[in-house]
C-alpha positions, 0 to 999 in steps of 0.5 A: 363797251361790250365785247361784241362792239370791241370785236367789231372795232378790232376787226376794222383795225385789222386785229385777229388776222393772225399777224404777230403783235408787238404788244410785249415790246410795249411793256417797257417805257423809259422815263425820269423815274421808273416803276417796276411791275410784276404781273402774272402774264402767264403760268407754268405747267403743273409738272416740272417745277418739282423735278428741277435740279438746276437753277435754270430758266423756267418757261411760262407756257400758259397765257393769263388774260387777266394778268395782261389786263392788269399790266395794261391798267398800270400802263394806262395810269402811267400815261394818264399821269404823264399827260396830266399837269397835276401830280408830276408836271414836267416829269415823265414816269417810265415802267418795266413790266415782267411776268411772274408766271404766278411762281415765286421762283420766277418772280425772283429774277425780275425782282433782282433786276429791279434792284440792280444799278441803273444801266447794269445787271449788277447789285452792289454789296454795301454796308450802307444802302442809303445812297444806293440808286436801284434801277426802279423807284418802286414796284407795282405787284405782285398779285398773289400773297404767296409771291408778295411774301417772297418779294416783300422780304427782298424789297423791305431789306432795301426799303423799296416801296412795293404796292400790291394790287392783289396780295391780301394776307394779313401777315403782310401788314406786319410793319416789322417784317414788311416795312415797305409793303403797301397794297390797294386792296383791303387785308384779308382780315376785313374780308374775313370779318365780312364773311363772319358777319354774313354767316352770323346774319344768315344764322349759319353757325355750323360750317366747314372751313377749307383752305388751300395748302399754302400761305394764303389759305392757311393764313385765311383759315387762321383768321376765320377760325379766330373771328368765327369763334368770337361770334359763336360760329362753330367750325365742324370740319377744317381741312387743307386742299393740297396744291397740284404739283409735279406728282399730282394731287393726293387722292386720299387726302381729297377724298377724305375731305370730301367724305367729311363734307358729304356725310356731315350735316354741314350745309355751308363751306367757307373756301379760302383758296387759291384758284388752282386749289379751288379748281382741283377741289371742285373737280373732285367734288363733281366726280364724287357727286358731292351734295350741293352746298353753300360755298362762301368764296374768298376773293381769290377764286370767286372771279377766277375763270379757271373755276367758273368755266369748270364743266359741271360747276353748276352742280356744286350748289350756291356760290357767293363771296365778297369782292372789293368795290373799287371804282368804274373805269369806263375808258379802260376797254377803249384803251385796251382796244387802242393798245392792241390796235397799235400792236398790230400797226407795223409802223408803230412796231418799227418805232419801238425797234429803234429804241435801245433794247433792254438788258433784261432780255438776256436775263429773264428772256422775252417779256411775254411772247404769248402777248404777241399772239392774242386777239381782243376776244381773248381778253374781252371777258376780263375787261371789267375785272374788279382788280383792274382798278387796284392795279390802276390805283397802285400807280397813282399811290406811288405818283402821289408819294413822288409828288410829295417828295419832290414838293410839286405844285401846279407850276412844276416840281422844284426839286428834281434831284435823284430820289432814293426809294426809301425817301418815298416811304416817309410820304406814303404812311398815312398818305391820302391820294386820289384816283380818278373816281375814288379817294383812297388813303394808306393807313399806318399798316399800308392798307387801304379802306375799301368797301365790298360787294356781296356777289352771287353766282347766277348760272348762265352759259358758259359762265355764271353771272355775278349778281350783287346781293349785298354790301359790306361797308363795316356793316353788312347790308343784304338784299335777300330778295335777290338771292337764289339758293340750290334748295327746293322751292328756293328756301334759305339753307339751314346750317345749324348743329342744334335748334335755337333755344326759346326764351328762358332756356340756355344751351347745355353744350354737348361735346367740343362744339358750343353750337351743339347743345341741349336746351335747358330751362332756367329754373325759378331763382335764375334767369336767362340774361343773354340769348347766347348764355351757356348758364342761367344767371342766379338772381340776387338774394333780394330778387326772385324769378319764375321758371324760364324767366328773362329777368328777376323781380324784387322780393316783397317782405313777408311777415305775419300781418294784422289783416291775415285770416289766421291773425283775425281769428286769433284776435277774436280768440284774444277778445274772448279770453280777455273778456272772460278774464276781466269778467272773472276778475271783476267777480272775484274782486266783488266777492273777495270776502266770500268763502269761495274767493278765500278758499281760492287764495283771496288776493292771490286768485285776483293776482293770478287772473290779472297775470292771465290777462297779461298772458293774453295781451302778450300775443299782440307782440307777434303780429306785424313787422318784427322789430328788435324790441318786439323780438326781445320782449315776446318771450319775457312778457309771455312767460313772466305773467304765466309764471305769476299765474302758475305760482298762485295755482301752485300755492293753492295746490300745495295748500290743498295737499297739506290740508288733506294729505299731511298729519294735522301737526305738520299742516299747522306748521305749513299753513302759515307759509302757504297762506297770508303774506308769506305766500307772496314770497313764493310768488316773488321767488318763482317770478324772479327765477323766471326773470333770471332765465329770461335775462340770461336768454336775452343776454346770451342768445338774443333773438334777432330780426332776420330776413330770410331770402330763400325760405319763400319762393317770391317773398323775403321772410322777416322774422325773429330768429331764435339763436339757441333752442336750448335756452328757449326751452329753459325759459319754459322750465320754471312754468313746466316745473310749477305745473308739474308740482301743481298737477302732482299735488292735486292729482294725489289728493282725494275729494271729500264729500260735502265739500267743493272739490277745488283740487279737481279744477287745478288738475284739469287746469294743469292738464290743459297747460300740458296738452297745450304746450306739449302739442305746441312743440311738434306743431311749432317744429313742423309748421312753416316758419312764416306761421310760427308766430301764429302758433305761439299766439294760439298756444298762449291763448289756448293755455290761458283759456284752458286755465280760465275754463277749468279753474276760474270759470266754474267758480264764476258760475257759482257766483252767478247761478249758485250763490247759495253754495258759497258757504263756509261749510262748502269751501272752508269746512267752518265747524267750531270743533274743526281744528283745521277750520281754524284760521280759515284753512277749512276741512275740519269736518272733512278730516273727521270724516276721513278719520272715521273712514279709516276707523271703519276700515280697520275695526274688523281687524 
């Protein structure tokens, strides 16, 4: 029913004529079981409490229409239960309602009255209060957390059930400190969780948190800080609003807090405050011209008339917050109208006078003198207040516990013996009960689970309208289209310290707040796992990633494959070298009895060519995926044949040096060791030395198949790893020694006219060997490890081709195109009088010419 209709009906009933009402006398009704009520029917002035020097009576001068409506909701619930036959058939509930003035010191007097013995003003001192029968069975109220923390300690000592309809601080959920406390409103923890979810959903992670300097505000700030930090919401500024007291507010504290809010980039302020502290804060804000903000309100002040009617409140910006949903009470406005009408009826008031006056008036004074001088207009604006249902539901909760204790059923309550307050507690924990319009349940901590509506202030004269723009049922649901903001063009405010990083970037925090950061790219080899990561996550060793990646990719094994262009080129070179070796070997075998082949060592030359062919074939071990057997065989199968070839060339060089440079009698002694079967012993010894070094190399430092995960950006390199470069170099040592001796032996000899100069071919062959392997060292050391096998292949083939082209192929040329030069005179020096020509050693004529040359040089002397 609207306020205008109620005002019209009240005029018909005679309300508002100025005659005193007897409403205050309706706040007490006798019954079989009495419920105490603590409601903020009035409030004290801001001055006087701090100057108290005696514990005298405090006068409540200011009237609170909401407190009266909450008390009438309790009264309505009791009368409904008494009229009904479901909860307490045949029994009658009574109530005693007192004013708390929203002050703990005022609330203590009625709390003590509730604990007195029935019919007296005495509280007996007992060792055991199990059989103690206080005046009331349970207490409804008080409204605020600050008062509930004070009265809760007193009632918990006696295990008196206390059901609050507005105290939300989470501290009251402590069962050890407050074992008899219950409430029909959710804990602040639920409300704060809803606020944090709202901030997170709207992207506001840079906020200010302000609370009133009391238990309610401090507890709310503590809860908000812990839950906000867990969701990545940073609190840029945090402060407390001093409560108005006897000496007024401290201007410096308030101005400092507002200066921080005005100068910072924070656009959202979470205000967890009592109505009086919020009124004081906004009063200073309006005078200080604080820039408009988004104010996220706590339930305590979101619907407070003290704040909503503040002049200039529309300038503060956007106000939104969560209110418990409850259930509609369509009959409550007409019930209030009826109560006011009866309070204006002289006959009804006279009937109340006939009842025995209560003893409490001598202790606490008149219950609510201001209630006798109001009209329906004074309370019409709060008829549909959200916490009216909570006060109404609190009575039904106690009635259900009494129903369970007395074992009531539809026909009555079999047990009607006196009930001690503590006996109700056993039935209240985890108790389900039904309030008209909504089922509820107390959990193990005395809380109920209720949904929230998100309310937005929409400014209208004289007070704002509360528009529903969302809900919280454990999960937030928003109606963004219904929201209106204080910003130009109604754009959603942004309250962030730093911009959102893009994909593949992590936050490098600056300072103490995780919301202030620089965006840093994730480099290759790392990735961004979650959007809120502060560090890039490295990929596993078998994975890779590009820059600014969100995931890693598996690495593909990399090795020298057969189909690569460089390998194909080397295989062509191998075919060329191997073909030339086979051609030369065939020619040498075909002309094995010719002077040319005999001067080149005969069978030793064929053996050297065969070894050179094996050197070429050994390069086939390097391409393809490495295996342990291939890694072990690469070096021995390359160097052993090369040693066999070089050892035959060394015998050729030694023979040439002996024939041309040593005296005849020395040459005769050494000739048999360098030719014939004894020469094979030298080849065998050289190969055994090389085999011994290769065996030591493989035993002490065996090459291993290694997978290198980091040398290539996107692939895993699989290669044969050399454990010791010293042993690797020593494997080359015998070949280097043979090549060096061969080079020295041929380089020091002089050519002889009329004879084929085989020494020069050996010299160039060794030069080819040295150039190849000396170039191999820096090239192998500097080339990428993935192509080192190709370098070894190329060096082996070039070495074989160099020896083949400088020593063997010129002889093949003579076989094919100059067969007439293949004579003993050209290769063996075959004169009968040539002593060195005996035995096929050749060179007799050359020796004579050399002797004659020496004689001609020395004769003039």
